[in-house]
N, C-alpha and C positions, 0 to 999 in steps of 0.2 A: 591594846585597850579597845573597843567598843564603841564607834558616837552612834547615833539612834537622830532620826527624826521624826518627830513621832510616834508612830509604830511600824517607821519604816527600817530597816537596818542599811543602811549607809553601801554596804560592802553589797547589796543585793542590788542596792540601785545603781552602780558603779557597773555591773554585769549588767544591766540592761541598755544601760547609754552605752556599752559597749559592742551588744549585740547590736543595737539599733546601726551604730557607726559600721561596721560591721559587712552587715544588709544593705545597707545606702551605696559603699564599694564595691558590693556586690562579692564579697570573700566565699557569704551562704547563699549560695542562690535559690534554695527557698526552704520553708521549715520543714523536715524531715526526707530530704535531696541528697545523697550520700555520693560524695567523691567518688568516683570508676574509672575504669578504661571507659573512652569514649568507643562504642560500637562505628565502625565507618566500613559499609558498603562497596566493597569494590568496583563492584560492577555499578555506582553510580556515575562512574567517575565520566565524562567526556573530553575529548579532544580536538583542540580548533587545527589538524591539521588532519593529511591522509593515514591512517592507520586502521591498521584491520582487528587490531590486538590491546587489548586497553591496559588496564593498570591493576587489576584485582590484585598482582603478588606484592603491591606494597603493601597489604593488610589482610593475608589470607595465615598469619600467624608462623609463617617457614620463612627461616632465617634464613639460610641457604640457595633461595629460588629466585635469580632475580628478573625484573620485567624486561622486558622483547624490546631493547630500543627501537628498533623498527628505522636504520640508517639511513633509505632512501626517503626520507619525508620531506615533502614541496616547504617546508616550511620550519627548520628545524629547532631554532630555539620558540619553542608555541608553549599557549597556555592549554591548562586542564582545569575542569571546574567541577566542583561538585555542591550540586544545589541541596540547600534545605527543605524536608517537603513539610505540605502543611503543619503546624503544629510542634513540630520539631527545632528544638533550641539546644544548644550549646556554648556551655562557658570554656574556655580550654585555658587551664594552666602550667600544665606539663607536657612537654614530645620531649619523644629519643626515638633516633633513627638508630638501625641495626649498620654497620658498613663491614659489607661484606667484596665490591666491588673495587678495588682499589681508590686511588684520586684522581678528582673527576677535574677534567679538563674546563669542561662549564657548569659551573655548581648549578644547586638546585635550591629553588627558596620557593618558601610557602607562604602562602597568604590569605590573607582575610577580605572580604566583601562584604563592608557593613549594609544596613537596610537604607541607607542614603545615600551607595555606588560608591563609596571610598573604601581605594582599596591599600590594603595595610600588609606589608612583612614582616610578619611575628617567627618563622626560623628559618635554616640555611644550609646546607648541609655540603661537605667539600672532598669527602672521602678521605680524609688525611689519615685517619686512624682507620686498623685493618681487625675486622674478625671481635669487634666488639659494640658496644651501643654507645652513641655519643648523644650528646643533648643540642639543642637548637640553635649552642652559640657556639661557632669551628673554637674561636680562641676559647673557649669553655666546655670543652669537651665534658665533661665530669658533672654538668648540670642541668639538671633536664624541667630547672621549673624558670620559667616563663619574666622575663625580668618587669613585664607589666599582661596581666590575663587578658587572653582575647574575647569579646563577650560582644554582641550586636552582630553575632555571625548571621547574615544572608547565603554567600557561599565560602568554602573552599576553596581558593585556586592554586595550580603549582606550575610554576616557569620552569622548567629545565629543558633540555635538549637530547641526551642521550645517556648522560650518567645518573643515575637512582641510587638511592639506598634498596637495600633489597625486602625492610620490614620501616614499615610506620607504627608508634603507637602515640595517643593522644588521650590525657586526664585532665579529667575537671568535672565537671555535671552536667547532666546529657536528659535530655526530657524528648521521648520519643517521640515520631508522628503523630499524632491520628489518623483513621481508619482511612487508607484510599480509597477513590474508586472504579470498582471490580468492572472487568471487562463488559461492553456489553454484547450478549450473544441476540445475533440479527437474524435474520430469515431472509436471505439474499439468494437471488434464484441460483442454478447452474450456470444460466445463459450469461451471464455478468461475465465470467470467467472465461469465455472466448471469444474478445476482442483481438483485433488483429492493426498491427502499425504499414503504413503506406505513405504512400505521397495521392498526388493529383493523376497523376500519369495511368494511376490503377484505376481511374475513373476513364481518361479520354486518352485518346492517342495522337499524341504529337505529333506523328506523321503523318495523319489525312487531318485530324481538325481538331485539335485542343479542346477547340470551346464548345464539342458537344458528346454527351455522355454513352459512351461507348454499350453496347447489352451485356456483349463477352465479357469484358471487365468487369461490367456491375454487377454480374451475376457472381464470377469470384468471390467479390465483396462482401455478398450475399451472404456465403457462408458464413459472418461472422456475426457475432452483435453489438459488436460495439470497433468503431475506424480510428487510431493513435495518429492524426494527420502532421506531419512535421510538414510544416510550415515557416518557410523561408521570411524573413522580414523583407527582405530584397524585395519580394514579389509584393510585398502589400502595398511602400516605399519605395519605390524605385527611385523618385526624387522628393530630399527630405521636403517633409510638411502636405506632398500632394500624396494622394494613398490611392490605388485601385484593386479592385477584386474581381468585375466582369465586366472586359476582361483584365487579366492583372497585363501592367507595361512589361511585366518580364516573364515570357513563355506565354503569353495570352491566354490560361487557363481560365475556366470560369468557374470560380467558387459560389457563388449565388447557383450555380445549378448542380455543383455537387453535394453539395448542403442539403435543397431543398430534397435531394433526391435519397441523401439520406433519412433526413426527418420522414419522407414519403414511406421508404421502407422498413422502419424502425432500427434503423442503426444509429446509436447513441455516438456521436464524434467528437474526441479529445483534440482541439487545436490547441498543437504543441507550435508556440512560436519560437524560432528561435534561428540562431545564425545574424552574422550581423551584414547592413548594408553595404553597398559598395562607398558608397558618400561620408559614411563613420570608418568602416575600413581604412580608408587613404589618409585617416588620420595616425596610421602606426606606421613606424619607421618597414622599409622592408624587410629587413629580418625578422620584425614581429608581426609582418601580417600574416593571419590565417582568420576564415569564416566564421573560425567557433571561438572569437575571443570574450572576454567579460562583456557585455553588452554596456561598454562608455566608451565613449571618445578616448585618444588615447592620454595618460597623465591624470587623467579621474581619479579624483580618491572614491576606492570601494566602497569605505565606510559609511559613503555622507548620500543618501535617499536621493538629494539631486543630480546626483551624476549620471541619473539612470532614467531623468526626464523626459530623454527622447524614444524610450522605449515603452514608459507607460503611459506615451502618448498617442506612440502607436496601437496598443493594448487597449485604451480610450475609444477610439476611430472605429477598432472592429469591435467593439462592444455596445459599440452605438447601434449597427449596422444591423449583428449579428445575433445581439441580446433578444430581450423581450420590452422591455422599455421603450413606449414609441412616443416620450412625453422627451423626449433627446433634444435639448436647444440647435436646432439644423445649423443654426450661426457659429458654431463649433465644428460644424464638419466640413469637411473637404476634400474631393476627387479631383484626379489628374482627369480630364472632363473635354482635351485634344486630342482628333483623328488622327491614326498616325496613317493613313493610305484613303482613301476615297472608300467608303462603305465599309469602313471602320466601327464596331460596336463603340460607344462611347458610356463611361462609366459616370452611372449618375446616384447622385448621395440619396440613400436608403434608410432608413429607421426603423428598429420594432420588429425587424422580419421575424422574430424568434425562431432560428434554427441551432446556434447552437446554446448549450447551457452548462459546457467545462472550457477551461482554456488552462492550456499552462505555461510556464513562466522560466520557457528555455528547459535545455534538456542537458543534462549530467552535467551539473555548473560546478561539478567537483573533476575535474578533467587535470587527473595531477597529470598525466603524461604529456601535457601539451607543456608543461611550464606553469608559471604564475599568472605569465599572460591571458590561460582559460580557466584559472582556480580561482575559485573561492571561497573564503571561508565558510562557516555556517552564520559569522553573527556578518558578513559581509555580502552573503545572497538573501537575506532579511533585509538589508537596506534597501538595494535591490527590490526583493520584492514589495516592502512599504509605499515605493514609487508606482510599484504596478499594479498592486491592490486599492486602493482610494488616494494616489497624493499624495501618499504620509501625511495621515490624516486629514487630509485637502489643506494643506499647510503651500503645495507647488503648483499652485494655480489653477484654473478652469481648464478644462476638458483634460482633465490628468486622471489616468486610475482607472479598472473597469471599474469599481463598481459606481464609479461616478456620474458612469452611463447605464448598466445595469447591476440594479444590487442585488439580482435574482443570481447573477450569472457564477458559480463554482471557480475559484482560482486553486488548481493545484498546481504545490509546489514541482520545481525541476525531478524528475527522476533522477537519483543521485547512485552513481556510478557503485561506491564502495557502501554493501549495503550493512549498514552501522548505525543503531541509532543515535550516535555522535554529533550529523550533520544536524537534524534539523532539532536540537537538545539545545545546542548552538545559535539556532534562528528564533527557540520559545524564549532564550532568556537576553535575546539583543531587545525584542519586543518588550519584555520586563521591564528594559531600560530604557525606552527609548518613545514607546507608544503606550506603557503604562499599564492601565487594570481597569475593564468593564466596572460600571456600578453594583453589577452583579458579582465584582471580587475575582473576575473569570481575566486572562490575560489578554489585551485586546494583541491577536493577531493577526497575524495579514495574509491569511490562505486559508483554504478550507478542506484541501484533502492532503494528507500525508502520501510522498509515491516513493517508495524505491527500484530500481534494478537490479537482479538475480542472473548469474548463466551459473549451473551446478556443473562443479570442476573437479577433478581429478587431484590430489597432491603436490603432484607435479607438473601439472599445469597442460601436459599432453593430452587431452583427451574431454569430454565431458562426460558425467557420471550418472545414474538414473538419480529425478528430484530424489525418493527419501535417503538419500544413503548421502552419510557425511566422509567429510578427508578434512585433513588440514586446514581446506583456503572455504569450503563450504557445510554449510547446515541450511539448508534450506528449511527445514521444520523449527527449528529452535530462531532462524532469525527472524520468522513469519510472527511467530510468538515475543519474540524480543522487540517489534514493531507496534504489535494490539498493545502490549502490555505496557508499552511505554506511553503508546493513546491515551490508554486510559488512565494514567497515572497523570501523563502533565496535559493534557487535552479532554479530557473527559469526553474520550472513543470518538474520537475525531476518525473518519474511513481513512482508513489505510488503501491504496493501492498497489498492483505491480502492472510496471507498462511497459519493461521491455525484459522477453525471458525467450529461449530459445536452442537450439542443436542446430549445428551446421551437420552436410551432409558430405563433403570434402572430407576424406580419408585424410587428409594432411594439415587439416585446420585442428588449432590448437582446443577448438570446441565441440568435435566432431563428435557425433552420435556414432556405435560403434555398429558391426556385426554380431547376434549373439544368437549362435547354435543354429538352427537353420531359417533365421528370420532374415534379410537384407537389412543394412543402415535404413533405412525408410520405413521397414515398418517400426526397429528401433525409435526412430527417430518420432512414428507417429504414438505409440504407447508414450514416450516419457513425455510426449507435447501433452495429452490428455490426460497422464496421471499428475503433472503439474499442477493441471488446473485443477482436480480434482483434489492434489494436498493444500491451496491455498481454498480452496473452498471451506476442509476441514479446520484453517484455520482462523476464518471471518474474512479474508481479506475480500473489501467487495468490491474491486475489479482486476482483470490483468489482460494486458495486449500481449498477447505475442506480435516478435519479431521475426520475421517479418512477410506481408503476402507473399513477395514473388524472391527470387535470390537479390541480392545487390551485384554481385560480378558472379557467375553464371562461373560452373567449374574457376573458381578462385583458391588458391589456398591460403586466402587471407581468412584472418579471425571473421566471424559472422559477414564474411560474403554469402555464403550458400546454406542461409538457414531459410528459406523460403519453406511457404506452406504448397504454394504450388509451382511447379516447375516450368520446361520449356513450351510454349505457346498458352498460360496459364491452363495446362493440367493441374488436373490438383492432385498431389502427392496424399499415399497413404492417411497422414496430420493431416491435412484439410480433410478428407473422407471422414475420419474420425469425428475431430468435431462438429461437424453437418451433421453429424449422423445423431449422436450426442446431443447435443443443443434439439432437435428435430421433436426428439422423441421425451428427453427428461430436460431439457431446459428450464423449466417452471418449477421445476422440483427444489428443496431450498436443502442443506447438509441440516440432519439433528443430533444423532451422533455418532460414534465408533464402537464399533462390536467385539474385532477384534485386533490386533497388530500383525499377524505374520499367520494365516493369508491376511490381508488387511478387508476391512471389513466394513461399511462408513452405511448409517442410516440414513435416510437422504424422505421426503413430504411432502406432500402435495395438498394444500388448502386442507392443510390441519389432520385431513383425514389417510388418504392414501400413500402408502409408504412403496419404497424401492431397494435395492439394496446394492455398493456397490462391493465387487469383489476380485482382486487380485493380491498376485505377489509382487509386493515390496523391493524387488531385487535386479540384478543383469545379470545374471546365471543362466537364464531359460529352466530356472525350476519353478517346478509347480506343485501339490498340496490341497487336501482336502479339504471341504468345510461345511459342515452340519447346519441349513440355514433352518431356522426355524421360523416360520409364516402365517405362523396362529392357525388358525382354522381353515384357511386353502387348500382347494382337494386339489389343486393343478400350480405350478411353478413356470411363469415365462423365463426364459434364458435370452438376455439378447445379447450377441457380442459385433462389436463392430469389424467392419468388413470393407478391407483396400478396393477401389471402382466400383463402389457400389454406392445406390441414394438411400438402402435405409441398411441400417443391423440384419445381423442373420437371428431367426428365431428362432428356439426349441421349446419343446414341449414336453415339462414332467408331470408324473402324477405325484404328490409328495406321500409321505407315509405317516397317517397325525400330523398333519398339520410343517411338518419336515421334510427337507428335501436335501439332498448330501449332491455339491458342485466339484465341480475341477477345478481351481482356478491356475492361471498363468499368472504372465506378467504383462499379459492384453485384459485390461480389467473388462468384466463381464457386470451387466447389468440384470438385477430379477429382483419379479415380481409374482403375490402370489395374488392367485387369482382362482373365481369359481366357487366361493363358500355360502354359506347361505348364513341371512342374519334377523332381526327380531328389532323391530320397532322399541326405542325406547320405553314408551307409557303403555304398551300391551303386550299381551304374551300373544297374539297372532305372527306368526311366523311370514312373512315377504318371501315369495318366492318368484326368483328372475329365468326365466327358462323360455325358450331349451337355451343353454350354455356351454359351448359358443352358440350363437347365432348365424343365421344366414341371413334372411329377412325379416323375420316378424317377432322380434319379442314382446312376451306377456310378460307383466309385474301383476302378479296377485298375490290377496294378500294384505289390500290398503283398508282402510276405515272407512268404513259406507258412512255418506251423510257431510262426511267434513271437506272441504276444499284441500288439495292439498296439493303441491304444485310440482312437476319431472322437469328436471331440466339434465338433459343428456352432453356430456361433455367426453373430451380425447385426453390424454394425454397430456398435453399442453397448455390442458387446465380451459382450451377454448370451448364453448357451447356449442354442439351437432343442433343442437330441436330443442323446443320449449316447451309444456303442455299443461293443461291442469284437470284437476279429476271430482268428482265426490263418491266415485264409484268405488267398488273394493279390485276393480279389476281395470289395468289401464293397457293398451298397447301400444306398437313406435316400429313403423318401419323402417326396419333398416339394410334395405335395399342395397343403397348406395351409398350405404358408409365405406368407405376402406377400412379392407381387415387390418385389426390392432385390437388393442385393450380402450375398452370406454367402462362410464361409471355414470350411472342412476344415480342420481341425488335427488331426494321423496325430503318434501317441504312441509309444515303445516304449522301453525302458528308460531314455537316456541322450539320446534322438534328438528332435528335434519339427522337423514340416514343417508349414507352413501356406500352401494353394491357396485364391485366390478363385472363386466362378462366381459368377454371374446367374442369380435365379430369376423370370422371365416367367411372364407368365399366358397 
């Protein structure tokens, strides 16, 4: 019998009540949302230990391929995280594991982390069954449904050591993420990729006078656009709480003079603050003493920002002196102002010198090969950086943290030795939990630049390989893309740097460059160095620093001991010549697009008008190849080849065939420019003629607009203005007799138009 309430059927009302109840407990997650297998992106997982390979096999649909457990992990029982992205949500009501690997000695546990940072175990796996699917509870292997559905999920987290199922599937309700931030294409000058690593003795001679800049040493440094200064904490703070700069108490170096010289010469300095001072190292047992230990007193909690306050204090002092802020409270500053001998230079308090824009907090804080005493997880290092950056959001007192001395100084994260994005993604999530979010919804991050190191090695780790090649250990191109993509997704396109890369020349080093055909080891090193810069330019890396200016230990077989770009008595090796020549001619150009893969052809642009092309074979076999390059309406091509032992590249000139030129590509990059063509002013049909071209003494510009004020600018391939003038005539002449031979540009401007025409100055 059916009961009625007014015009409503009781059964309908009961159904409505039931639906409301189910919605309230999350059984029906949304109207129209169907229960499904939840998609898990295996590439999104990251692990808080030193692993080179990920967890992709857990979610690839292959039941019979196991995760590579990598048994040499420094933290064997470790956490792995899967962050949900903006707009993404999931409710998991069922889980199943495929058991293919046998009984687990250390069970695997799957957790969720909710929006309140609560961790809740939802499933475990012990491998007690074989070759079958099992559920989330080992004692009930045939049931895959969770006792309580998991919801309010911010992360999935796995705690495991070496035992994993071969496949995981989660079921429930899923909402995909909103669109992620696209990768930002920046106009990065090629010169940004020509930095070098070095030390204070690359500027001054410790055997004569470490306080004075040596001109020969400086000339070597001037081959590069940037200098990553390995800066030992001991030199700044020889005695705890008392700071030295010029002279340093340890070594008598003159940091003021070094940094002033770099600024004058246009060399960007990255100060990499590293190693422990003696007074901190003394806190360690003798068996654990190592200058590269984690930057804390022995026994301190690596997860607590306060443990790193000593390092954050020296960072404040350094930033106050060398940053741009002249309003720092000098009562917070202290120097070692006692003379060591009669006539000794005395340190003085200085503020806001404006010499340093970038500071790096430590070097390779993931030193797994030195043991736990020198290894921080990404989350531990984020705690370190939080103190270093701003005194953990100003909670550690006055005089602590870089930003509290100079808010404009950029903090660069330590270059990680293991080139995976796992490390900095762990750093991000620590910041989410312990630093929170800014008013705009972005994470309150405690660094400004992402940084990693990469040396390209063969699969058996017995030599280096060309930068474009892949091995089981290395893929420089895909690694760069992964860092750039992760920066876009998680950090709104934060700049990415590579602060160490290079090749040894000793033939017993596991990072050796090799002779190829009739090329020597030094010539191969030069090719690979230049091509490494081009690879990172192509991928959007903002800055790169080669390792390093001089050999660490000449003639040594040790890893990285003979990577110097300069050799004995500061003689430039071909690698240094190639860098200097390329920077001189094309440093102002930025990568625009790739035209071909093999031969590799990239297009570069200067001032959004002038184009240059790089052509080479991305291999290590001595191959050559032909490529027809379209130079538009250019009637000539200038081909520039790097040459060892010379100040400038070798120049060859070819006539084009309808704007096209056939070039022979080798494994040494070739730089090509189109020159000598006729152009039109956009607003008129009058042809602008620039002649003679090539020119020796007087260049004539004909076909200008009569009666209109026009600005004429001549600039070189580096973008430097050589001469300027104005005219209202239809003809203008420029005296080019004093110009050096090479390519130049005439830029013609009137009110709202600009035209650029290249020409050649000959001897």
